[in-house]
ZAMARGU-4260 file (C-alpha; in steps of 0.2 Angstrom, whole numbers, plus 5000, padded with zeros to 4 digits):
<rodrens>
0) 5718/5412/6355 | 5724/5426/6342 | 5735/5437/6354 | 5736/5451/6341 | 5717/5455/6343
5) 5718/5456/6362 | 5716/5473/6370 | 5729/5472/6384 | 5721/5488/6391 | 5705/5479/6395
10) 5701/5482/6414 | 5698/5463/6416 | 5717/5460/6415 | 5721/5472/6430 | 5718/5470/6448
15) 5712/5485/6458 | 5727/5493/6467 | 5718/5496/6484 | 5711/5478/6484 | 5728/5471/6480
20) 5735/5481/6495 | 5721/5474/6506 | 5726/5456/6500 | 5744/5460/6506 | 5738/5466/6523
25) 5728/5450/6524 | 5744/5440/6522 | 5751/5450/6536 | 5736/5446/6547 | 5738/5427/6542
30) 5755/5427/6551 | 5744/5430/6567 | 5732/5416/6562 | 5747/5404/6558 | 5750/5393/6573
35) 5768/5391/6567 | 5771/5409/6572 | 5777/5411/6590 | 5764/5418/6601 | 5770/5436/6604
40) 5775/5437/6586 | 5757/5434/6582 | 5752/5449/6593 | 5765/5459/6583 | 5758/5455/6567
45) 5741/5460/6573 | 5748/5476/6578 | 5756/5478/6561 | 5740/5474/6552 | 5731/5488/6562
50) 5745/5500/6559 | 5745/5497/6541 | 5726/5500/6540 | 5728/5516/6549 | 5740/5522/6536
55) 5729/5515/6522 | 5714/5525/6528 | 5724/5541/6531 | 5731/5541/6513 | 5722/5529/6501
60) 5704/5530/6507 | 5706/5549/6511 | 5712/5552/6493 | 5697/5542/6486 | 5685/5551/6496
65) 5692/5568/6490 | 5690/5562/6472 | 5672/5558/6476 | 5669/5575/6484 | 5677/5583/6468
70) 5666/5573/6457 | 5680/5564/6449 | 5674/5550/6437 | 5690/5544/6430 | 5691/5525/6430
75) 5705/5515/6438 | 5714/5503/6426 | 5702/5489/6432 | 5687/5500/6427 | 5681/5506/6444
80) 5676/5524/6449 | 5682/5531/6466 | 5665/5528/6473 | 5665/5510/6467 | 5682/5507/6475
85) 5676/5514/6492 | 5662/5501/6491 | 5673/5487/6486 | 5686/5492/6500 | 5672/5491/6513
90) 5665/5475/6507 | 5683/5466/6508 | 5688/5474/6524 | 5673/5471/6535 | 5677/5452/6536
95) 5695/5455/6538 | 5692/5467/6553 | 5680/5454/6561 | 5693/5440/6558 | 5706/5451/6567
100) 5695/5454/6582 | 5689/5437/6584 | 5707/5430/6583 | 5713/5441/6597 | 5697/5440/6608
105) 5694/5422/6607 | 5711/5414/6603 | 5726/5424/6607 | 5720/5430/6624 | 5717/5412/6629
110) 5734/5407/6623 | 5742/5422/6632 | 5734/5416/6649 | 5741/5398/6646 | 5758/5407/6646
115) 5755/5417/6662 | 5751/5433/6653 | 5733/5440/6658 | 5726/5454/6648 | 5709/5455/6657
120) 5693/5466/6657 | 5690/5477/6672 | 5674/5468/6676 | 5683/5452/6679 | 5695/5460/6693
125) 5693/5456/6711 | 5690/5469/6724 | 5708/5471/6729 | 5714/5473/6711 | 5700/5486/6708
130) 5705/5496/6724 | 5723/5496/6717 | 5717/5503/6700 | 5706/5516/6708 | 5721/5523/6717
135) 5731/5522/6701 | 5718/5531/6692 | 5718/5545/6705 | 5736/5546/6706 | 5742/5545/6688
140) 5727/5546/6676 | 5714/5558/6683 | 5726/5573/6683 | 5729/5572/6664 | 5710/5569/6659
145) 5700/5583/6652 | 5681/5579/6650 | 5673/5589/6637 | 5654/5593/6638 | 5644/5594/6622
150) 5628/5605/6623 | 5622/5621/6615 | 5636/5631/6624 | 5649/5618/6621 | 5651/5613/6602
155) 5656/5595/6598 | 5675/5595/6602 | 5688/5592/6588 | 5693/5573/6589 | 5711/5571/6584
160) 5718/5559/6572 | 5720/5541/6578 | 5714/5545/6596 | 5705/5533/6607 | 5690/5541/6615
165) 5675/5538/6627 | 5658/5544/6622 | 5650/5546/6639 | 5631/5549/6643 | 5628/5557/6660
170) 5611/5561/6668 | 5606/5576/6679 | 5599/5569/6695 | 5587/5583/6698 | 5580/5584/6680
175) 5584/5567/6673 | 5591/5576/6658 | 5604/5566/6649 | 5620/5575/6643 | 5634/5569/6631
180) 5653/5571/6635 | 5669/5566/6627 | 5684/5559/6636 | 5700/5557/6627 | 5711/5542/6632
185) 5728/5550/6635 | 5741/5544/6623 | 5755/5550/6635 | 5750/5535/6647 | 5753/5516/6643
190) 5739/5508/6634 | 5739/5494/6646 | 5740/5496/6665 | 5750/5482/6673 | 5746/5476/6691
195) 5760/5474/6704 | 5767/5456/6706 | 5757/5454/6722 | 5740/5457/6713 | 5744/5446/6698
200) 5734/5431/6694 | 5740/5414/6702 | 5739/5398/6694 | 5745/5382/6703 | 5754/5393/6716
205) 5764/5402/6702 | 5762/5420/6700 | 5758/5426/6683 | 5771/5434/6672 | 5760/5449/6668
210) 5743/5454/6673 | 5735/5470/6666 | 5720/5480/6660 | 5716/5491/6645 | 5718/5510/6650
215) 5701/5515/6643 | 5693/5502/6655 | 5701/5509/6670 | 5695/5527/6665 | 5677/5520/6661
220) 5675/5512/6678 | 5681/5528/6687 | 5671/5541/6677 | 5662/5547/6693 | 5677/5557/6698
225) 5676/5567/6682 | 5658/5571/6683 | 5654/5573/6702 | 5636/5576/6706 | 5631/5568/6689
230) 5625/5550/6686 | 5636/5541/6674 | 5623/5531/6663 | 5635/5523/6650 | 5651/5525/6640
235) 5657/5518/6624 | 5674/5518/6616 | 5677/5525/6599 | 5692/5529/6588 | 5693/5542/6573
240) 5705/5541/6558 | 5708/5557/6548 | 5715/5562/6531 | 5734/5565/6535 | 5742/5567/6519
245) 5751/5584/6516 | 5745/5596/6502 | 5760/5608/6499 | 5759/5619/6483 | 5778/5619/6480
250) 5777/5632/6466 | 5769/5644/6479 | 5781/5640/6493 | 5795/5652/6495 | 5802/5641/6509
255) 5798/5623/6507 | 5804/5619/6524 | 5792/5632/6532 | 5778/5626/6521 | 5779/5608/6526
260) 5781/5613/6544 | 5764/5623/6543 | 5756/5608/6535 | 5763/5596/6549 | 5754/5607/6561
265) 5738/5604/6552 | 5741/5585/6551 | 5743/5585/6570 | 5726/5593/6571 | 5720/5583/6557
270) 5709/5585/6542 | 5692/5578/6538 | 5688/5561/6546 | 5688/5546/6535 | 5684/5532/6547
275) 5675/5529/6564 | 5678/5513/6574 | 5666/5510/6587 | 5662/5495/6599 | 5647/5484/6593
280) 5638/5487/6609 | 5637/5506/6605 | 5619/5511/6605 | 5612/5517/6588 | 5609/5535/6595
285) 5627/5538/6600 | 5633/5530/6583 | 5622/5542/6573 | 5627/5557/6584 | 5646/5553/6581
290) 5642/5551/6562 | 5633/5567/6561 | 5647/5577/6571 | 5661/5569/6561 | 5652/5571/6544
295) 5653/5552/6541 | 5642/5540/6532 | 5638/5522/6536 | 5651/5516/6524 | 5664/5524/6535
300) 5659/5515/6551 | 5668/5499/6557 | 5660/5490/6571 | 5673/5481/6583 | 5669/5467/6594
305) 5684/5469/6606 | 5698/5481/6609 | 5700/5496/6598 | 5717/5501/6591 | 5726/5485/6591
310) 5742/5493/6585 | 5745/5495/6603 | 5748/5476/6605 | 5767/5480/6600 | 5767/5483/6619
315) 5768/5464/6622 | 5784/5462/6613 | 5793/5470/6628 | 5788/5455/6639 | 5803/5445/6643
320) 5798/5428/6635 | 5811/5425/6621 | 5803/5407/6619 | 5787/5416/6613 | 5797/5426/6600
325) 5807/5423/6584 | 5825/5417/6588 | 5835/5433/6591 | 5845/5439/6576 | 5860/5450/6576
330) 5867/5455/6559 | 5885/5448/6555 | 5900/5456/6548 | 5905/5445/6533 | 5923/5440/6531
335) 5926/5453/6517 | 5922/5467/6529 | 5931/5460/6545 | 5947/5467/6539 | 5940/5485/6539
340) 5946/5495/6554 | 5933/5504/6564 | 5932/5522/6567 | 5935/5524/6586 | 5937/5542/6586
345) 5944/5556/6576 | 5958/5565/6583 | 5963/5583/6579 | 5972/5580/6563 | 5958/5569/6557
350) 5967/5552/6557 | 5957/5536/6560 | 5961/5526/6575 | 5960/5507/6574 | 5969/5492/6566
355) 5966/5485/6549 | 5962/5491/6531 | 5952/5506/6527 | 5936/5502/6518 | 5942/5511/6502
360) 5956/5499/6499 | 5943/5485/6500 | 5932/5493/6487 | 5946/5497/6476 | 5950/5478/6476
365) 5932/5473/6471 | 5914/5478/6471 | 5906/5474/6487 | 5888/5468/6490 | 5879/5470/6507
370) 5863/5461/6511 | 5853/5468/6526 | 5848/5464/6539 | 5859/5448/6537 | 5875/5459/6535
375) 5878/5472/6547 | 5873/5490/6541 | 5883/5498/6554 | 5899/5488/6549 | 5896/5492/6530
380) 5886/5507/6525 | 5887/5517/6541 | 5906/5513/6542 | 5908/5519/6524 | 5900/5536/6529
385) 5910/5537/6545 | 5927/5533/6538 | 5923/5546/6524 | 5920/5559/6538 | 5936/5557/6546
390) 5948/5552/6532 | 5959/5567/6528 | 5960/5562/6510 | 5941/5563/6507 | 5937/5580/6500
395) 5918/5578/6497 | 5903/5568/6503 | 5886/5569/6494 | 5871/5558/6499 | 5852/5557/6498
400) 5842/5555/6514 | 5824/5549/6512 | 5821/5542/6529 | 5833/5540/6544 | 5832/5536/6562
405) 5829/5549/6576 | 5846/5547/6583 | 5855/5545/6567 | 5874/5541/6568 | 5874/5544/6550
410) 5868/5562/6552 | 5881/5564/6566 | 5895/5558/6554 | 5890/5570/6541 | 5891/5584/6553
415) 5908/5578/6559 | 5913/5578/6540 | 5908/5596/6538 | 5917/5601/6554 | 5932/5593/6547
420) 5932/5604/6532 | 5925/5593/6519 | 5912/5598/6506 | 5896/5590/6512 | 5880/5590/6502
425) 5864/5581/6508 | 5847/5580/6499 | 5834/5579/6512 | 5817/5573/6506 | 5805/5583/6516
430) 5790/5575/6508 | 5794/5557/6514 | 5777/5553/6521 | 5776/5552/6540 | 5794/5556/6542
435) 5793/5574/6537 | 5795/5581/6555 | 5810/5570/6558 | 5818/5576/6542 | 5815/5594/6546
440) 5824/5592/6562 | 5839/5584/6554 | 5839/5597/6540 | 5840/5611/6552 | 5854/5603/6562
445) 5864/5599/6546 | 5862/5617/6540 | 5868/5624/6557 | 5884/5613/6555 | 5888/5620/6538
450) 5882/5606/6527 | 5874/5611/6511 | 5856/5605/6512 | 5844/5604/6498 | 5826/5599/6498
455) 5824/5591/6481 | 5815/5596/6465 | 5798/5604/6463 | 5785/5590/6459 | 5797/5576/6462
460) 5801/5566/6477 | 5819/5561/6479 | 5818/5542/6483 | 5834/5536/6477 | 5847/5529/6489
465) 5864/5535/6484 | 5881/5541/6492 | 5895/5549/6482 | 5912/5551/6491 | 5926/5560/6482
470) 5944/5555/6488 | 5961/5561/6483 | 5973/5547/6479 | 5990/5548/6472 | 5987/5565/6464
475) 5971/5559/6456 | 5953/5560/6462 | 5943/5544/6464 | 5924/5543/6467 | 5917/5529/6478
480) 5899/5526/6478 | 5885/5517/6487 | 5869/5513/6478 | 5856/5504/6488 | 5838/5498/6489
485) 5834/5505/6506 | 5835/5520/6517 | 5850/5525/6527 | 5842/5521/6543 | 5851/5510/6555
490) 5835/5505/6564 | 5825/5499/6549 | 5841/5491/6542 | 5838/5478/6556 | 5820/5474/6550
495) 5820/5477/6531 | 5828/5466/6519 | 5839/5478/6507 | 5854/5477/6496 | 5868/5489/6493
500) 5883/5490/6481 | 5899/5498/6486 | 5910/5502/6471 | 5922/5514/6463 | 5918/5511/6445
505) 5922/5526/6436 | 5906/5527/6425 | 5895/5525/6441 | 5905/5539/6450 | 5903/5550/6435
510) 5884/5546/6434 | 5881/5550/6452 | 5891/5566/6450 | 5879/5571/6436 | 5864/5565/6446
515) 5869/5576/6461 | 5872/5591/6450 | 5854/5588/6443 | 5847/5587/6461 | 5856/5602/6468
520) 5859/5614/6454 | 5851/5619/6437 | 5858/5604/6428 | 5845/5596/6415 | 5855/5580/6413
525) 5844/5566/6407 | 5856/5553/6400 | 5867/5543/6410 | 5881/5531/6406 | 5876/5516/6417
530) 5862/5521/6429 | 5844/5519/6425 | 5836/5536/6432 | 5818/5540/6434 | 5809/5550/6429
535) 5819/5550/6413 | 5826/5534/6406 | 5820/5521/6419 | 5803/5516/6412 | 5809/5516/6394
540) 5824/5506/6398 | 5814/5493/6408 | 5801/5491/6394 | 5815/5490/6382 | 5823/5475/6391
545) 5806/5467/6393 | 5803/5468/6374 | 5821/5462/6371 | 5817/5446/6380 | 5801/5444/6369
550) 5811/5447/6354 | 5824/5433/6359 | 5809/5421/6360 | 5802/5427/6343 | 5819/5423/6335
555) 5819/5405/6341 | 5828/5408/6357 | 5822/5409/6375 | 5817/5423/6386 | 5818/5424/6405
560) 5814/5438/6418 | 5814/5438/6436 | 5810/5453/6446 | 5808/5457/6464 | 5800/5473/6471
565) 5788/5479/6483 | 5774/5483/6471 | 5769/5482/6453 | 5756/5495/6447 | 5762/5504/6431
570) 5751/5499/6417 | 5764/5501/6403 | 5775/5489/6412 | 5761/5477/6415 | 5756/5478/6396
575) 5774/5475/6391 | 5775/5459/6403 | 5759/5453/6395 | 5766/5454/6378 | 5782/5446/6383
580) 5772/5432/6391 | 5763/5430/6375 | 5779/5428/6365 | 5785/5414/6377 | 5796/5423/6390
585) 5796/5414/6407 | 5793/5427/6420 | 5794/5426/6439 | 5789/5440/6449 | 5792/5442/6468
590) 5781/5456/6474 | 5778/5458/6492 | 5763/5470/6492 | 5752/5477/6478 | 5752/5468/6461
595) 5739/5474/6448 | 5745/5461/6435 | 5733/5446/6433 | 5744/5430/6431 | 5740/5414/6422
600) 5727/5421/6411 | 5726/5410/6395 | 5733/5419/6380 | 5738/5434/6391 | 5749/5429/6406
605) 5751/5410/6405 | 5770/5412/6407 | 5769/5424/6422 | 5770/5418/6440 | 5769/5430/6455
610) 5773/5426/6473 | 5774/5436/6489 | 5785/5433/6504 | 5779/5438/6521 | 5791/5435/6536
615) 5799/5442/6551 | 5808/5454/6540 | 5800/5466/6528 | 5805/5462/6510 | 5811/5478/6503
620) 5825/5475/6491 | 5823/5477/6472 | 5832/5466/6460 | 5829/5464/6441 | 5836/5450/6431
625) 5835/5448/6412 | 5842/5433/6403 | 5846/5442/6387 | 5850/5427/6376 | 5864/5422/6388
630) 5872/5439/6390 | 5863/5441/6407 | 5860/5458/6415 | 5855/5461/6433 | 5851/5477/6442
635) 5847/5483/6459 | 5840/5500/6465 | 5827/5510/6474 | 5812/5509/6462 | 5797/5498/6461
640) 5787/5496/6445 | 5774/5509/6450 | 5769/5525/6441 | 5774/5536/6455 | 5792/5528/6455
645) 5794/5529/6437 | 5786/5546/6433 | 5785/5557/6449 | 5801/5552/6459 | 5820/5553/6457
650) 5826/5535/6457 | 5842/5526/6452 | 5844/5508/6447 | 5862/5502/6444 | 5868/5487/6433
655) 5879/5474/6442 | 5895/5472/6432 | 5904/5461/6444 | 5901/5443/6439 | 5902/5436/6456
660) 5890/5448/6463 | 5878/5445/6449 | 5879/5426/6453 | 5875/5430/6471 | 5860/5440/6467
665) 5854/5426/6455 | 5856/5414/6470 | 5846/5426/6481 | 5832/5426/6468 | 5833/5407/6466
670) 5831/5404/6485 | 5816/5416/6486 | 5807/5407/6471 | 5810/5390/6480 | 5802/5397/6497
675) 5789/5385/6503 | 5787/5393/6521 | 5783/5412/6519 | 5779/5412/6500 | 5761/5415/6494
680) 5756/5412/6476 | 5745/5424/6467 | 5730/5416/6458 | 5721/5422/6443 | 5706/5428/6453
685) 5717/5439/6464 | 5718/5428/6479 | 5734/5421/6486 | 5737/5403/6492 | 5752/5400/6504
690) 5764/5387/6499 | 5767/5373/6512 | 5782/5362/6514 | 5772/5346/6515 | 5767/5349/6497
695) 5784/5355/6491 | 5797/5345/6501 | 5807/5350/6516 | 5803/5367/6523 | 5813/5381/6515
700) 5811/5398/6522 | 5821/5410/6512 | 5824/5422/6526 | 5830/5408/6537 | 5842/5402/6523
705) 5849/5419/6521 | 5852/5420/6540 | 5862/5404/6539 | 5871/5410/6524 | 5876/5426/6533
710) 5883/5416/6548 | 5893/5406/6536 | 5900/5421/6527 | 5906/5428/6544 | 5914/5411/6548
715) 5902/5408/6562 | 5896/5391/6557
</rodrens>
């Protein structure tokens, strides 16, 4: 095949972004299907699958529907119009939703019963259990319910986003006239109502561990209390999803904080509906009425065989059965951090209590790489920030906050730093989707404490994960930095795999100084010494390094690229990878989620392999390796190879100059490439096939291996 005549922009060489995401979510669902997954973890993955779908509809499907309404006909890279994409989404998603429902209703429920966990339907209760739930209804549920009539004098009520509801048909006993009402299942109450121990199921003289009933069924079987004097004919559950993306005209917003607060109020109310989930038993008349009132079409309707809103299955992770869950994992403190003294408290003169070295002396000795959740976030990144807040020689702290926890000790440390007289500047990204409200609260609290808070740049999200600490040492200033792949969030650091570099290399410190001046002031800095920064140099530098590998091959050498990220969407990057493959570069891509590149196409991507790893931790780190003719280069940072990351966000990726850390990162990549437990291989047709150890030797789970390595690094093995 003459590669020079091939049009690499041809749609047939690209996967649809939305369908690729659905394939990712299917891999999440498969963790529930996989019998090797502990039972309660299988419920958790069902909940994650459902929660992911909610966000997918609120953002991605909503955006496509808006394009259709605006008569947008621009084709996606794979050649589909917005309308065609909505149809393909529907066709792919219907069987997935059915598979999810059947798995829960006909497999997992039975397996739960075998373990003494009974989630039962109200109709299967005995009289004593019904009597208890009737009293529970009167005492705890009835007072918070608000039935809403729908008739000429009562317009169809607004159905809030992601709410679970009952469509109720009642009949006037005198006139036999039927009326329609809506009852919202209150989200302030637990979704599953547990029975007391004495009313639980008994098996072989053993009391069940848990017995409960879905809240909506308790309401449905006690509706007479809501409609006295009426005859309840029938009721059917339904659930609505709405467009929840924010639309803020930043150029017109004098106060971005206020503008986003106003948009958040709209989100809580919700915008146009994009999906209706109803039980398959719902009569056509009720379905059509809901469709008309919500302004939805048949393509927006999803029939559910069992329970609606399975994201509430997270509830069952609270059941005390550790044998039905993954083995517990607590992040360890590696030996190189065990010498660091912890901040116990800051006394009046700002000294740090505790024994050992301060973290700055360790960083001066050598660069440090931390790998979460295997290495402790609290003992590394959080300790770095906290010591900076109390250390009298630290003069300034600057950092970006994209997402953090609701009770963030990092934010508290920054407030302490400001109270201790240090210059503290924090860029809070108010447009971090679904964390806007949390970030607004922290932004106001930081401002009240005297922290300089900025909200980023018009038209750009600040997604980079960086900290700059300026410290006075021996009559000179030294800059310490942290550059990471993940958010400064102690909670998600226990669930997401991320990397972070702690260093005091002068060029990186100078680069971060320039970057913060760009973020907070009027600097128009576009060139940096070491950092690859989006939206300026990152795409060009990445494409340049990909082309360099191809050039090595054309000159008789070898080329090698290994890249790990969350998503690969950017067409110019994909085209560069195709050309590198054609030149003979061996390319391995580890992409957790969306991948629009089509691998193993003859003459196009013969040399490209793509795997996805799905496990107990969410793969979130980004690593980029280039062989460069033996003069290897490796990078970590915040950006995926997506158009939004490279063109519409502020991102930073750092080279790794420490040879020991470079080798460690190469080992991480090698372990993941050898995974035959959680790894899935992307096929030319867009499907994924999971690797199995029986076909590839002994089982090798990369995440389990990293846990074992972390234990060894802490001296625990």
